C-alpha positions as CSV (number, residue, x, y, z in Angstrom):
1,M,-10.3,10.0,11.0
2,N,-7.6,12.0,13.3
3,R,-4.6,10.5,13.6
4,K,-4.4,11.0,17.7
5,D,-8.0,8.8,17.6
6,M,-6.2,5.8,15.9
7,A,-4.6,3.1,17.8
8,L,-0.9,2.0,16.1
9,K,-1.1,-1.5,15.8
10,H,1.3,-4.5,15.1
11,K,1.7,-7.9,13.9
12,Q,4.9,-10.0,14.0
13,F,5.7,-12.6,11.1
14,A,9.4,-14.9,11.4
15,F,12.1,-14.7,8.9
16,K,14.6,-17.0,8.1
17,A,18.4,-17.3,9.6
18,E,20.1,-17.7,6.1
19,T,18.4,-13.6,5.3
20,V,20.7,-12.4,8.0
21,A,24.1,-11.4,6.4
22,D,27.4,-10.8,8.0
23,D,27.5,-6.9,7.1
24,G,23.9,-6.4,9.4
25,T,21.6,-6.6,5.8
26,F,18.9,-9.0,6.3
27,K,15.9,-9.3,4.3
28,G,12.3,-11.2,5.1
29,Y,8.6,-10.2,4.6
30,G,7.0,-7.5,6.8
31,S,3.3,-8.6,6.1
32,V,2.0,-11.8,3.9
33,F,-1.8,-11.3,2.1
34,G,-4.1,-13.3,2.6
35,N,-3.4,-14.7,6.0
36,L,-5.7,-15.2,8.8
37,D,-4.2,-13.9,12.2
38,S,-5.3,-14.3,15.4
39,Y,-7.0,-10.8,15.3
40,R,-9.4,-12.4,12.6
41,E,-7.6,-10.2,10.4
42,I,-5.9,-10.5,6.4
43,V,-4.0,-7.9,4.9
44,A,-5.1,-7.7,1.4
45,P,-2.8,-6.8,-1.5
46,G,-2.3,-3.2,-2.3
47,A,-2.8,-2.2,1.4
48,F,0.6,-0.9,1.6
49,T,0.5,1.0,-2.0
50,D,0.0,4.5,-1.1
51,S,2.0,4.3,2.2
52,L,5.3,3.1,0.3
53,K,4.8,6.0,-2.0
54,L,4.7,8.4,0.2
55,I,7.9,6.4,2.2
56,K,9.8,6.5,-1.1
57,A,9.1,10.1,-1.8
58,S,10.0,11.1,1.8
59,G,13.8,10.3,0.6
60,D,14.1,8.6,4.5
61,P,14.5,5.2,5.0
62,L,11.5,3.2,7.0
63,P,12.6,3.1,10.9
64,A,14.1,-0.3,12.0
65,L,13.2,-0.4,15.9
66,W,14.2,-2.8,18.6
67,Q,10.7,-4.1,20.1
68,H,8.8,-1.5,18.8
69,N,10.7,0.8,20.9
70,S,10.9,4.1,19.5
71,S,13.8,5.5,21.2
72,E,16.0,2.7,20.3
73,P,16.3,2.8,16.5
74,I,18.7,0.3,15.3
75,G,18.8,0.5,11.3
76,G,16.5,0.9,8.2
77,Y,15.0,-0.5,5.5
78,D,16.1,0.6,1.8
79,V,14.1,-1.8,0.3
80,L,10.0,-1.7,0.7
81,E,8.2,-3.5,-2.0
82,E,4.6,-5.6,-2.5
83,D,5.1,-8.3,-4.3
84,A,2.5,-11.7,-5.0
85,R,3.1,-12.9,-1.4
86,G,3.3,-9.5,0.9
87,L,5.4,-6.9,2.1
88,K,8.7,-7.5,0.9
89,V,11.5,-5.9,2.9
90,E,15.4,-5.6,2.8
91,G,16.8,-3.6,6.0
92,W,20.5,-3.3,7.0
93,L,21.7,-3.0,10.9
94,L,24.0,0.1,12.4
95,K,25.6,-3.3,14.0
96,N,29.3,-1.2,14.5
97,E,27.6,2.2,15.4
98,I,25.2,1.2,17.7
99,P,25.7,-1.8,20.2
100,R,22.1,-2.7,20.4
101,A,21.9,-3.0,16.7
102,A,25.1,-5.1,17.2
103,E,23.2,-7.3,19.7
104,A,20.3,-7.7,17.5
105,H,22.3,-8.7,14.8
106,V,24.2,-11.4,17.1
107,L,20.6,-12.4,18.3
108,M,19.3,-12.7,15.0
109,K,21.9,-15.0,13.5
110,R,21.4,-17.5,16.3
111,R,18.2,-17.3,15.7
112,V,17.5,-16.7,19.6
113,V,15.5,-13.1,18.0
114,K,13.5,-14.0,14.7
115,G,10.5,-12.0,14.2
116,L,9.7,-9.1,11.9
117,S,7.1,-6.9,13.5
118,I,5.3,-4.1,11.3
119,G,4.0,-1.0,13.3
120,Y,1.0,0.9,11.5
121,Y,-2.1,2.7,11.3
122,V,-5.5,1.4,9.7
123,E,-7.3,3.6,7.1
124,G,-9.2,1.3,5.5
125,S,-10.9,-2.1,6.1
126,S,-13.7,-4.1,5.4
127,M,-15.6,-6.2,8.1
128,D,-17.6,-9.7,6.9
129,E,-20.2,-9.7,10.0
130,K,-21.0,-13.5,9.4
131,T,-17.0,-14.6,9.6
132,G,-16.0,-12.1,12.1
133,I,-13.1,-11.5,9.6
134,R,-11.7,-8.0,9.2
135,T,-9.8,-7.6,5.7
136,L,-7.0,-4.4,5.9
137,T,-7.4,-2.7,2.7
138,K,-5.1,0.8,3.6
139,L,-2.5,0.9,5.9
140,D,0.0,3.8,6.8
141,L,3.4,1.9,7.6
142,Q,5.2,3.4,10.2
143,E,8.2,1.3,11.1
144,I,9.3,-2.5,11.1
145,S,11.0,-3.8,14.6
146,I,12.7,-6.6,15.2
147,V,11.2,-8.4,18.0
148,T,11.6,-11.7,19.7
149,F,7.8,-12.5,20.4
150,P,4.5,-11.4,18.3
151,A,2.9,-8.4,20.5
152,N,-0.4,-9.8,20.3
153,A,-1.6,-10.1,23.6
154,E,-0.6,-6.2,24.7
155,A,-2.0,-5.6,21.3
156,Q,-5.5,-6.9,21.5
157,I,-5.9,-5.5,25.3
158,D,-4.9,-2.4,23.5
159,A,-7.4,-2.4,21.0
160,V,-9.7,-3.0,23.4
161,K,-9.1,-0.6,25.4
162,S,-8.8,1.9,22.8
163,K,-12.4,1.6,21.3
164,L,-13.8,1.9,25.1
165,L,-11.7,5.3,25.3
166,A,-13.5,6.2,21.8
167,G,-16.8,5.7,23.2
168,D,-17.3,2.8,21.0
169,K,-17.6,-1.2,21.4
170,P,-15.6,-3.9,20.4
171,T,-16.5,-6.8,18.4
172,I,-17.8,-9.9,19.8
173,R,-14.4,-11.5,18.3
174,E,-12.3,-8.9,19.5
175,F,-13.5,-9.3,23.1
176,E,-13.4,-13.2,22.7
177,E,-10.0,-13.2,21.4
178,F,-9.2,-10.9,24.5
179,L,-10.4,-13.0,27.0
180,R,-8.4,-16.3,25.4
181,E,-5.1,-13.9,25.1
182,K,-6.0,-13.4,29.0
183,G,-5.7,-16.7,30.1
184,F,-9.5,-18.1,29.8
185,S,-10.0,-21.0,27.5
186,R,-11.7,-21.0,24.4
187,T,-15.1,-22.2,26.5
188,D,-15.2,-20.0,28.7
189,A,-13.9,-17.1,26.6
190,E,-17.0,-18.2,24.1
191,H,-19.6,-18.5,26.7
192,I,-18.6,-14.9,28.5
193,A,-18.6,-13.4,25.1
194,V,-21.9,-15.0,24.0
195,H,-24.0,-14.5,27.3
196,G,-22.2,-11.4,29.2
197,F,-20.8,-9.7,26.0
198,K,-23.9,-9.7,23.9
199,N,-26.0,-8.1,26.5
200,W,-24.4,-5.4,27.1
201,Q,-23.9,-5.0,23.4
202,A,-27.7,-4.7,23.4
203,R,-27.8,-1.6,25.4
204,E,-28.4,1.6,23.6
205,C,-24.8,3.1,24.4
206,V,-22.0,1.7,26.5
207,A,-21.2,1.3,29.4
208,E,-19.3,4.4,31.5
209,T,-15.4,4.3,30.1
210,S,-14.3,4.2,33.5
211,E,-16.2,1.2,34.9
212,A,-15.1,-0.6,31.4
213,L,-11.6,0.3,32.0
214,Q,-11.9,-0.9,35.4
215,L,-12.8,-4.3,34.6
216,L,-10.2,-4.7,31.9
217,T,-7.7,-3.5,34.3
218,E,-8.9,-6.1,36.8
219,F,-8.6,-9.0,33.8
220,T,-4.7,-7.7,33.5
221,L,-3.7,-8.0,36.9
C-alpha cells in the first residue's frame, strides 16, 4: 500500500514521574503488548521489530515531538527496544536549547503532562470478526510525543474519514466508537450502529464520499 494512502495513527500511554530526571532524560513505555485499547486494538509482541532495525541502522535518534506537532521537536530517543511488556524507551529533552523542551520538562516533573504517545503507520494486522478486535502485527514507528491528553477522539474521527476518502467502509465497531467519542451514549451509539450502519453496510458500494464526509462534519461541529 502506498504510504500516502495510510493514516498516521496515535496511541497514548502514561509514564511515572520518577522516571523524569533533572537533566531532561526520561524513561517509559511507548506501547504495551496485549492491551485492548479504546479502538479495540491490541499491539502484538514483535510489532516494532522491523521498524526498530531501520531506526537503528539510520544512526539517527527517533524524534520526540511536543503534542504530535512535527514543527516542534523537543528531543529524541536513544533507547528503543521491545521487552516482555512492550516498547521500552529512554529519551532526552533539549531543555537547555529549546524553550518548549524546558516547559515540557517542568510539566512532566510536576505530573501535569504525563503521556507518551506513539505516531505510527500500520503495515500488518489481523481482525477477529467475531469480537471486532484488531491485532496490530507490524507497525512503522515515526515518532514518540510528549502529550497532555490521549488523541483518541480526533484519531478515531480521522480513521473513519480516512476510510471514507479511500472509498472503504469503517467497521461497525469503528463507527460505534466514533459516535461514542462525539458524545452519544453507549445505548444510542449501539442503536445507530446496528440499525443504521448495517443497512448502509449492506449496500453494494459506499455512499458518495462528499455526502459521507458532510455527515461526519455535522457530527463534529
